[in-house]
C-alpha atoms as one frame of an Amber mdcrd trajectory, in Angstrom:
protein
 -15.377  26.372  -5.211 -15.710  24.908  -8.528 -18.644  24.916 -10.935 -20.895
  22.476 -12.860 -19.734  24.162 -15.959 -15.765  23.808 -14.930 -16.384  20.020
 -13.897 -18.010  19.415 -17.738 -15.300  21.767 -19.261 -12.631  19.215 -17.360
 -14.291  16.007 -18.036 -14.751  17.600 -21.589 -10.803  18.168 -21.852  -9.959
  15.163 -20.778 -11.742  13.640 -22.947 -10.190  15.547 -26.096  -6.655  14.625
 -24.252  -6.601  11.115 -24.482  -8.918  10.782 -27.848  -8.180  13.585 -30.128
 -11.077  12.417 -32.115  -8.352  11.202 -34.206  -6.889  13.755 -34.910  -2.959
  13.754 -35.343  -1.318  13.843 -31.894   0.967  17.285 -31.048   3.568  17.592
 -28.396   3.532  20.250 -25.970   5.870  22.028 -24.971   7.744  21.241 -21.350
   4.729  18.506 -20.635   7.303  16.178 -18.604   7.588  16.517 -14.949  10.949
  17.051 -14.082  12.403  14.972 -11.504  14.455  17.610  -9.946  10.472  19.390
  -9.444   9.910  19.865  -5.454   6.967  17.923  -4.307   4.064  19.579  -4.566
   3.609  19.997  -1.006   6.810  22.222  -1.214   5.542  24.248  -3.720   2.931
  25.515  -1.738   3.410  29.035  -0.586   1.479  31.156   2.461  -0.868  34.314
   1.430  -3.007  33.964  -1.241  -4.041  30.721  -3.653  -2.365  29.971  -7.413
  -5.759  30.040  -8.563  -6.829  33.680  -6.851  -3.867  35.070  -8.497  -3.922
  33.885 -12.076  -7.396  34.652 -11.879  -6.071  38.701 -10.839  -3.221  38.151
 -13.866  -5.721  37.201 -16.552  -8.380  39.992 -15.379  -6.188  42.594 -14.640
  -2.119  41.751 -16.031  -2.225  39.658 -19.287  -2.066  41.896 -22.355  -4.791
  39.875 -23.876  -5.742  42.258 -26.733  -1.480  42.852 -27.704  -1.559  38.992
 -27.788  -4.928  38.442 -29.871  -3.406  42.036 -32.267  -0.358  39.777 -33.031
  -1.799  36.627 -33.881  -4.215  37.778 -36.098  -1.500  39.444 -38.267  -3.520
  42.296 -39.295  -6.937  39.808 -39.808  -8.788  41.267 -37.332  -9.226  44.640
 -39.258 -11.804  45.908 -41.324  -9.282  46.003 -44.128 -10.900  44.688 -47.756
  -8.202  41.497 -48.200  -8.397  40.496 -44.558  -9.770  37.453 -44.014 -12.258
  37.189 -41.134 -11.650  33.810 -40.379  -8.265  33.807 -39.330  -8.386  34.269
 -35.963 -10.932  31.457 -34.930  -8.778  28.550 -37.747  -5.914  29.128 -34.722
  -5.448  27.279 -32.132  -4.911  28.081 -28.487  -4.131  24.874 -25.636  -5.354
  25.610 -22.071  -3.968  23.455 -19.271  -6.011  23.688 -16.832  -5.513  22.467
 -12.746  -4.441  18.476 -12.947  -2.391  18.486 -15.655  -5.583  18.823 -17.817
  -4.806  20.142 -21.634  -8.049  22.059 -23.337  -7.188  21.053 -26.834  -8.255
  23.117 -29.797  -9.716  26.315 -28.372 -10.240  29.454 -30.882 -11.678  32.661
 -30.768 -13.141  35.454 -32.766 -12.061  38.682 -31.204 -10.351  39.079 -28.269
 -12.982  40.007 -25.600 -13.932  36.529 -26.050 -10.536  35.287 -25.026 -10.142
  37.438 -22.195 -13.632  36.225 -20.754 -12.564  33.069 -21.721  -9.402  33.337
 -19.311 -11.007  34.883 -16.542 -13.502  31.631 -16.117 -11.335  29.054 -17.038
  -7.373  30.198 -15.805  -5.133  28.277 -16.975  -2.127  27.374 -15.776  -0.096
  27.827 -18.577  -1.643  28.884 -22.580   0.150  27.110 -25.749   0.036  28.263
 -29.103  -0.841  26.144 -32.458  -1.289  26.547 -35.888  -4.022  27.655 -38.293
  -5.620  25.364 -39.129  -7.906  25.319 -42.661 -11.243  25.118 -40.708 -11.936
  26.301 -37.287 -10.704  23.669 -34.874 -13.388  23.675 -32.491 -15.384  21.595
 -35.912 -12.314  19.903 -36.851 -14.687  16.666 -37.084 -16.817  17.608 -39.494
 -13.761  18.280 -42.197 -12.027  14.944 -40.936  -9.212  14.803 -43.548  -9.812
  18.108 -44.568  -8.165  19.336 -41.047  -5.039  20.417 -41.649  -2.623  22.963
 -40.382  -1.806  26.355 -42.862   0.393  28.247 -41.432   2.645  28.780 -38.412
   5.192  30.774 -36.992   9.460  28.904 -37.204   9.742  28.567 -33.296  13.010
  27.661 -31.921  13.485  26.067 -27.999  16.125  26.152 -25.819  16.542  24.962
 -23.012  19.168  25.066 -20.147  19.386  21.193 -19.201  20.651  20.575 -22.642
  23.800  22.390 -21.287  23.871  20.191 -17.606  27.057  18.219 -18.680  28.905
  21.286 -19.099  27.539  23.996 -16.585  29.028  23.472 -13.438  26.763  25.788
 -10.810  23.532  23.750 -11.163  21.139  21.175 -13.203  17.787  20.021 -14.117
  15.373  23.347 -13.707  17.885  25.365 -12.078  19.074  28.761 -13.799  20.949
  31.732 -12.163  23.387  34.754 -13.625  26.241  32.165 -14.024  24.657  29.463
 -16.760  22.753  32.972 -18.598  25.676  33.222 -20.521  24.989  30.424 -22.407
  21.630  31.027 -23.516  23.055  34.510 -24.264  25.225  33.679 -26.602  22.732
  31.666 -27.965  20.227  34.305 -28.492  23.484  36.252 -30.343  24.604  34.042
 -32.639  21.017  32.351 -34.091  19.239  35.931 -34.044  21.860  37.270 -35.777
  21.904  33.794 -38.417  17.998  34.428 -38.736  17.968  37.975 -39.626  21.411
  38.191 -41.884  21.305  34.404 -43.711  17.372  34.232 -44.227  15.766  37.540
 -44.321  13.409  36.735 -41.138  12.582  40.277 -39.222   9.808  40.307 -37.065
  11.624  38.141 -34.191  10.603  37.687 -30.630  12.458  35.908 -28.248  11.079
  35.237 -24.441  11.939  34.126 -21.645  10.342  30.312 -20.709   9.578  31.615
 -16.888  12.329  28.988 -15.244  15.269  27.583 -17.597  15.117  28.087 -21.207
  13.678  30.691 -24.017  11.060  30.649 -26.804  12.146  32.599 -30.204   8.784
  33.134 -32.645   9.532  34.241 -36.274   6.839  35.921 -37.287   7.307  37.040
 -41.136   4.643  35.312 -43.449   7.655  33.494 -44.847   8.418  32.071 -42.011
   4.572  31.090 -41.359   4.358  29.144 -44.030   7.409  26.917 -44.292   6.623
  23.290 -44.560   7.583  21.115 -42.436  10.268  19.481 -44.184  11.348  23.087
 -44.668  11.591  24.165 -41.451  13.564  20.402 -40.531  16.177  22.480 -42.860
  16.089  25.389 -41.223  17.006  24.347 -38.051  18.905  21.573 -39.365  21.024
  24.709 -40.928  21.039  26.125 -37.246  22.996  23.478 -35.751  25.892  21.768
 -35.186  25.701  19.771 -32.053  24.792  16.686 -33.502  24.217  14.879 -30.195
  26.828  13.530 -27.236  28.776  10.049 -27.301  30.900   9.648 -24.382  31.034
  12.756 -23.075  31.885  14.627 -25.932  29.990  16.667 -28.631  29.778  15.266
 -31.964  30.146  18.258 -34.581  28.450  18.817 -37.998  31.489  21.046 -39.402
  34.800  20.062 -41.042  37.962  21.344 -41.534  36.977  24.769 -43.473  34.329
  26.041 -42.172  31.185  27.891 -43.432  30.918  31.512 -43.333  28.003  31.444
 -41.147  30.159  29.457 -38.265  33.189  32.015 -39.065  30.515  34.730 -37.970
  29.185  32.859 -35.311  33.316  31.169 -33.899  33.450  35.410 -33.605  30.660
  35.865 -31.415  31.670  32.378 -29.206  35.467  33.603 -29.002  34.147  36.963
 -27.282  32.002  34.603 -24.919  33.310  31.853 -23.998  36.491  34.490 -22.656
  34.199  37.477 -20.992  32.292  35.242 -19.452  31.981  31.549 -19.970  35.721
  30.791 -18.383  35.306  32.541 -15.593  31.999  32.804 -14.393  31.363  28.515
 -14.710  34.880  27.904 -13.329  35.197  25.727 -16.610  38.969  24.951 -15.992
  39.534  25.352 -12.497  38.326  21.831 -11.162  39.963  18.358 -12.336  36.535
  16.845 -13.376  35.726  19.960 -15.421  39.534  20.226 -16.881  39.404  16.572
 -17.509  36.335  16.379 -19.558  37.818  19.507 -21.367  40.722  17.941 -22.503
  39.327  15.371 -23.951  38.607  17.641 -27.110  42.492  17.519 -27.817  43.851
  14.472 -29.932  47.126  14.403 -28.505  47.544  12.709 -25.823  50.473  13.653
 -24.487  49.606  16.976 -24.468  46.610  16.501 -22.430  48.384  14.551 -19.837
  50.942  16.924 -19.447  48.416  20.184 -18.609  45.724  17.664 -16.253  49.092
  16.731 -14.567  50.665  20.382 -14.342  47.133  21.597 -13.664  46.273  19.181
 -10.671  49.383  21.276  -8.969  48.059  24.766  -9.255  45.602  24.349  -6.411
  41.973  25.156  -6.305  40.125  27.959  -8.537  37.832  30.760  -7.571  34.794
  29.148  -5.721  31.482  29.436  -7.980  28.579  31.575  -6.432  30.348  35.252
  -7.059  29.159  37.758  -8.825  29.310  36.757 -12.309  29.837  40.482 -13.294
  32.256  40.832 -11.386  34.346  37.913 -12.249  34.121  39.556 -15.892  35.965
  42.088 -15.511  37.986  40.715 -13.165  38.753  38.251 -16.248  39.136  40.648
 -18.957  41.586  42.962 -16.661  43.718  40.052 -16.149  42.888  39.794 -12.262
  44.025  36.499 -10.972  40.333  35.415 -10.263  39.677  34.283 -13.162  41.949
  31.357 -13.324  40.070  29.638 -16.088  40.997  32.181 -18.347  44.545  31.501
 -17.108  44.494  28.082 -18.026  42.553  28.725 -21.399  45.498  30.638 -22.280
  48.004  28.311 -21.736  46.200  25.506 -23.714  45.857  27.560 -26.667  49.393
  28.285 -26.427  50.624  24.716 -25.987  47.998  23.265 -29.000  49.501  25.975
 -31.086  53.423  25.152 -30.257  52.726  21.301 -30.232  50.691  21.705 -33.463
  54.353  23.897 -35.334  56.487  20.701 -33.982  53.954  18.048 -36.444  55.533
  16.956 -39.769  52.023  16.066 -40.829  50.604  19.155 -41.942  47.100  17.179
 -41.641  47.817  16.438 -37.859  48.973  19.891 -37.042  45.555  21.225 -38.590
  43.475  18.722 -36.442  45.521  19.655 -33.540  44.821  23.747 -33.980  40.911
  22.572 -34.789  40.786  21.167 -31.583  40.628  24.283 -30.028  37.204  25.565
 -32.030  36.323  22.496 -31.416  35.892  23.111 -27.692  34.120  26.590 -28.023
  31.251  25.413 -30.321  31.022  21.923 -27.775  30.163  24.639 -24.697  28.603
  27.227 -26.395  27.430  27.388 -29.613  23.162  26.762 -28.581  21.918  23.577
 -28.688  18.447  23.340 -29.984  15.677  21.456 -29.276  15.185  20.219 -33.296
  11.868  18.921 -32.376   9.634  21.593 -31.527  10.943  23.451 -34.999  10.516
  20.304 -37.271   6.574  20.216 -37.575   4.151  23.295 -38.168   1.576  21.754
 -35.620   3.676  21.833 -32.707   2.484  23.446 -29.388   4.388  26.024 -27.692
   4.046  28.252 -24.293   2.480  31.886 -25.082   4.379  34.659 -24.414   3.445
  36.463 -20.867   2.677  33.033 -19.445   2.741  32.503 -15.901   5.192  29.455
 -15.410   3.046  27.042 -12.766   6.101  26.069 -10.914   8.166  29.212 -10.492
   5.323  31.598 -10.938   7.529  33.773 -13.219   6.360  35.537 -16.202   7.194
  34.183 -19.596   8.568  37.954 -20.423   9.698  39.020 -24.037  14.017  39.519
 -24.198  15.713  42.817 -26.127  18.512  40.408 -28.523  20.702  43.683 -28.548
  20.601  43.462 -24.365  20.797  39.805 -23.877  24.088  39.779 -21.480  22.209
  42.192 -19.393  18.340  40.483 -18.538  18.659  38.205 -15.824  16.344  35.310
 -14.943  16.071  36.443 -10.800  14.630  40.090 -11.987  11.707  38.501 -13.569
   8.393  39.733 -11.839   6.459  36.562 -10.377   2.456  36.923 -11.228   2.575
  37.000  -6.826   4.522  40.112  -6.724   2.276  41.717  -9.377  -0.811  41.144
  -7.803   0.540  42.925  -4.738   1.529  45.842  -7.040  -1.918  46.618  -8.675
  -3.298  45.862  -4.736  -0.970  48.591  -3.713  -1.783  50.816  -6.399  -5.923
  50.466  -5.526  -5.146  51.686  -2.406  -2.446  53.943  -3.024  -4.486  56.931
  -1.374  -2.435  59.450  -3.338  -2.748  57.279  -6.695  -4.861  59.683  -9.522
  -8.512  58.369 -10.008  -6.750  57.054 -13.544  -4.466  55.110 -12.553  -6.301
  53.194  -9.708  -9.227  52.555 -12.371  -6.027  51.260 -14.593  -5.047  48.890
 -11.648  -8.280  47.565 -11.336  -9.092  47.520 -14.816  -7.855  45.412 -17.897
  -4.380  47.087 -18.526  -3.900  46.920 -14.363  -0.366  46.081 -15.875   0.530
  49.679 -16.675   2.808  51.582 -13.453   3.636  47.605 -12.507   7.039  45.727
 -12.848   5.323  44.116 -15.847   4.802  47.717 -17.986   8.698  47.690 -19.587
   7.977  44.153 -20.886   4.939  44.973 -22.748   5.513  48.557 -23.644   9.240
  46.863 -25.180   6.064  44.048 -27.222   4.362  46.552 -29.099   6.875  48.939
 -30.149   9.901  46.155 -30.939   7.601  43.786 -32.398   4.127  44.466 -32.281
   4.253  47.624 -34.530   6.806  46.949 -36.952   5.071  43.587 -37.860   1.237
  45.354 -37.768   2.684  47.541 -40.400   4.273  44.778 -42.243   1.195  42.726
 -42.064  -1.160  46.142 -43.099   1.270  46.225 -46.438   0.447  42.735 -47.050
  -3.183  43.068 -47.099  -2.661  46.038 -49.407  -0.423  44.085 -52.061  -3.473
  41.309 -51.767  -6.270  43.951 -52.258  -4.416  45.364 -55.380  -3.769  41.896
 -56.535  -7.259  41.169 -56.335  -8.528  44.094 -58.364  -6.423  43.554 -61.047
  -7.206  39.936 -61.102 -11.235  41.213 -60.904 -10.177  44.051 -63.831  -8.465
  41.373 -66.201 -11.722  39.365 -65.721 -14.340  41.974 -66.688 -11.773  42.792
 -69.796 -12.107  38.922 -70.830 -15.871  39.227 -70.580 -16.318  42.177 -72.335
 -13.927  41.069 -75.394
């Protein structure tokens, strides 16, 4: 039953969301209701209520200590150079029942955050920037209240691939369309590391139909909005869609970064996307792809030939078996065979053209197809602004119940969104641990306490987050604090010398 305090929180949240007291409005990730979402009555599940499950999740499963440590960047320590106000200047946003946004939340310690999560039980947590002042006191500082740092973030949503994928649309995601995401992670992670020198990069499944990237290097966190816009512009190739065709921002001569991306894309195109999406099996799909070929006679010839060739495989088979068959040249992969035929026909036609420019344009159309279908499609607005809110890792997606778990970019191809643990599954696992007569007292205590995730299907994800992302980042943050302490000490010595002189 809702308490008076909770009613007051909800009322205050609604007021803040509507007025925001003159502060600059922020976009909230995934705030738009999807057309394909099931009506509320269809989303209800038998068993414990979602509020009960989320209460158990925040009390026993959510890795609040690890998350808070990440967002503090060493400033929660007793280090001489630590900024004691850092964590209280970071905005968190809670979404409560009824889609009420509780904006401008901030916390001095992980215990304060844990207490508030257990009390308010948000259906979603969004992470915002670090401000000049505590966001709870923003009215006091007026124009002096502004964001000063924020992770560089990237959002990839499968709905941006709806015109390409053959297995579903809207909120749908499965192992057959996951290769679009996997190759996007591969391309972007490589670019962020090799072209920008970033090291502390976290990839997170959004819980439904996409992924988020968090770049936590100090240099990335301090980027101004115009630089963020330049970064996402550099990473973007697809400038929109017109007439069913992607508008590509690349010329006849490729930038070295695009040449590197092309090698990754070509491998994914042949081994995964063509066989698993069956992109050249059916007329509505191969006719759309053939639009990129500038030679009308060649387009018509191939379309007529393929129309006589019968139907391809029925979508929905095992994606790894399909990919293996494609690599082995098995007849199951009609799309791969037709792609080989298209490549051969284009090259032969190009060799017969009298104009070298026309021949190059025709051959380039093959590259255009691969980039149009497989290069990452970014929601650029998410990246451009330092003050854009984005869903926190280890949130539970309110529509699917899935946890937003980290993804190892080197194993992105092996990730399966259908295998991600749900809040229902995890609460059941900790209940079974507590009831297990054979469990040790320590295991039963863990299941009942704040680290109940140990021994559950969530543990591998939290362990990977801690070892692959949090630990290296903590070492880097400590080194940065040491440098600041040394610089401050040197400055003091200089000032004392000036006074002595």
